[in-house]
NUGU-313958 format. One line per 5 residues: number of its first residue (from 0); for each residue x, y, z of C-alpha. Coordinates in pm, whole numbers, m for minus. Last residue first. Example, Ala and Ser with C-alpha at 12.3 -4.5 7.8 and 13.67 -1.06 7.14 Angstrom:
1> 1367:m106:714; 1230:m450:780
% end
This chain:
212> m880:2347:m1386; m563:2347:m1177; m250:2262:m1373; m137:1903:m1340; 147:1769:m1128
207> 289:1424:m1215; 303:1158:m942; 543:869:m1006; 474:508:m912; 682:191:m933
202> 483:m134:m919; 592:m400:m670; 249:m500:m546; m24:m413:m794; m168:m97:m943
197> m464:m31:m1171; m693:m242:m953; m962:m450:m1132; m735:m731:m1261; m866:m777:m1523
192> m1079:m468:m1584; m1457:m449:m1553; m1445:m365:m1181; m1227:m62:m1260; m1024:73:m969
187> m750:331:m1006; m939:563:m1238; m714:855:m1328; m879:1191:m1250; m621:1243:m978
182> m662:1443:m660; m435:1646:m436; m299:1704:m84; m548:1508:125; m413:1425:471
177> m520:1073:572; m821:1010:797; m1060:833:564; m1424:762:488; m1485:635:135
172> m1498:738:m231; m1308:478:m428; m949:437:m548; m815:651:m260; m447:712:m335
167> m160:651:m95; 145:788:81; 302:667:404; 520:816:676; 220:949:871
162> m76:937:634; m24:1140:317; m292:1156:49; m388:1159:m316; m767:1167:m359
157> m885:970:m662; m1235:906:m532; m1351:1175:m293; m1304:1130:85; m1629:1122:282
152> m1682:1079:655; m1354:1253:727; m1140:1100:998; m1101:1281:1333; m748:1352:1460
147> m629:1372:1100; m325:1165:1016; 20:1278:1124; 255:1429:862; 569:1284:703
142> 683:1524:429; 1048:1559:537; 1085:1179:538; 1030:1170:162; 749:920:88
137> 904:608:m63; 659:334:26; 307:334:m111; m6:163:15; m236:115:m285
132> m607:104:m186; m770:m188:m370; m1093:m120:m177; m1112:m414:66; m795:m609:m23
127> m564:m317:44; m281:m324:m210; 75:m384:m98; 416:m222:m95; 345:m25:m412
122> 674:154:m466; 717:529:m486; 961:742:m683; 1004:1087:m531; 1022:1417:m722
117> 642:1459:m713; 622:1477:m334; 930:1697:m306; 799:1951:m556; 446:1941:m412
112> 575:2012:m62; 795:2289:m205; 493:2457:m364; 308:2436:m31; 598:2618:140
107> 782:2402:389; 779:2400:769; 668:2036:772; 356:2089:981; 267:2418:811
102> 310:2270:464; 107:1962:555; m169:2190:682; m162:2393:358; m190:2076:150
97> m486:1954:356; m765:2069:121; m607:1901:m182; m864:1881:m462; m1056:2187:m339
92> m737:2389:m357; m412:2197:m351; m263:1960:m607; m411:1839:m936; m251:1501:m992
87> m152:1296:m1297; m48:943:m1195; 238:775:m1378; 278:400:m1339; 597:210:m1422
82> 549:m166:m1403; 763:m391:m1191; 862:m718:m1360; 678:m995:m1180; 874:m1150:m892
77> 1101:m1439:m982; 993:m1766:m823; 1126:m1826:m473; 1466:m1943:m362; 1430:m2183:m70
72> 1444:m2130:306; 1152:m1886:318; 922:m2131:140; 1016:m2420:368; 946:m2204:672
67> 606:m2102:539; 504:m2458:451; 607:m2575:798; 389:m2301:944; 100:m2417:725
62> 127:m2770:858; 161:m2651:1219; m149:m2433:1185; m338:m2742:1076; m473:m2838:735
57> m780:m3003:583; m1073:m2897:798; m882:m2583:896; m902:m2453:536; m635:m2185:499
52> m590:m1808:521; m239:m1661:539; m176:m1312:678; 156:m1170:558; 359:m917:752
47> 590:m616:738; 414:m366:510; 106:m583:447; 40:m901:248; m302:m1071:268
42> m286:m1419:113; m586:m1641:44; m698:m2003:39; m356:m2161:89; m290:m2535:104
37> m305:m2571:m276; m21:m2322:m321; m115:m2073:m597; 78:m1783:m449; 291:m1921:m166
32> 630:m1817:m305; 498:m1490:m445; 368:m1381:m105; 664:m1523:86; 928:m1350:m127
27> 730:m1023:m144; 691:m1011:235; 1062:m1091:281; 1162:m812:42; 932:m570:228
22> 1092:m659:560; 1438:m590:419; 1343:m279:219; 1179:m96:510; 884:m71:746
17> 1000:m165:1094; 834:m415:1329; 1007:m737:1231; 905:m982:958; 564:m1102:1078
12> 384:m1417:961; 20:m1440:1069; m165:m1771:1035; m532:m1817:956; m817:m2064:998
7> m865:m2097:1375; m759:m1735:1408; m439:m1528:1394; m207:m1818:1478; 156:m1714:1520
2> 474:m1695:1314; 768:m1468:1391; 1045:m1384:1146
% end
């Protein structure tokens, strides 16, 4: 674990440089351990790190660092029970314009790419705080594919994508450089819901293929 200032009002805690169960477990422990702490304004978990925002008029970096170390040295509260989320997906065609490229890169037939993608169980490592984008761990290594050299200016809402060794779903229409292999009609972000994102850290996700319409 390394701890360093990220700004005058934030601290970055990093658990190694490899995405995996150990770093993820530490991120979850710290995130749940500090949730609701009066010294913390906001928490931004990522694959191997947690960014902690605080009020510099009341607390110092040293005070927050001591809080982090105390949290990591004590058992934390139990994490919420993971929910099981199924996402129906229409693969290929206009919904998945990059499926053929992923197949060529991996040396698999498009049908085999879909089979492997839907056979895996994914875990929501964290949810992007800007658009509630769920970053998923569990992509089969055989399906890892580099991102596009030039990002698209518009990615449709619900697009299911591969970016390197990661998988994800675009909750809102936005620019993006991940490889689009399918699209879901399920709404992942509803501003009227509580909480707005459908998925949260720790959820288990399965993708279910749908027939093309």
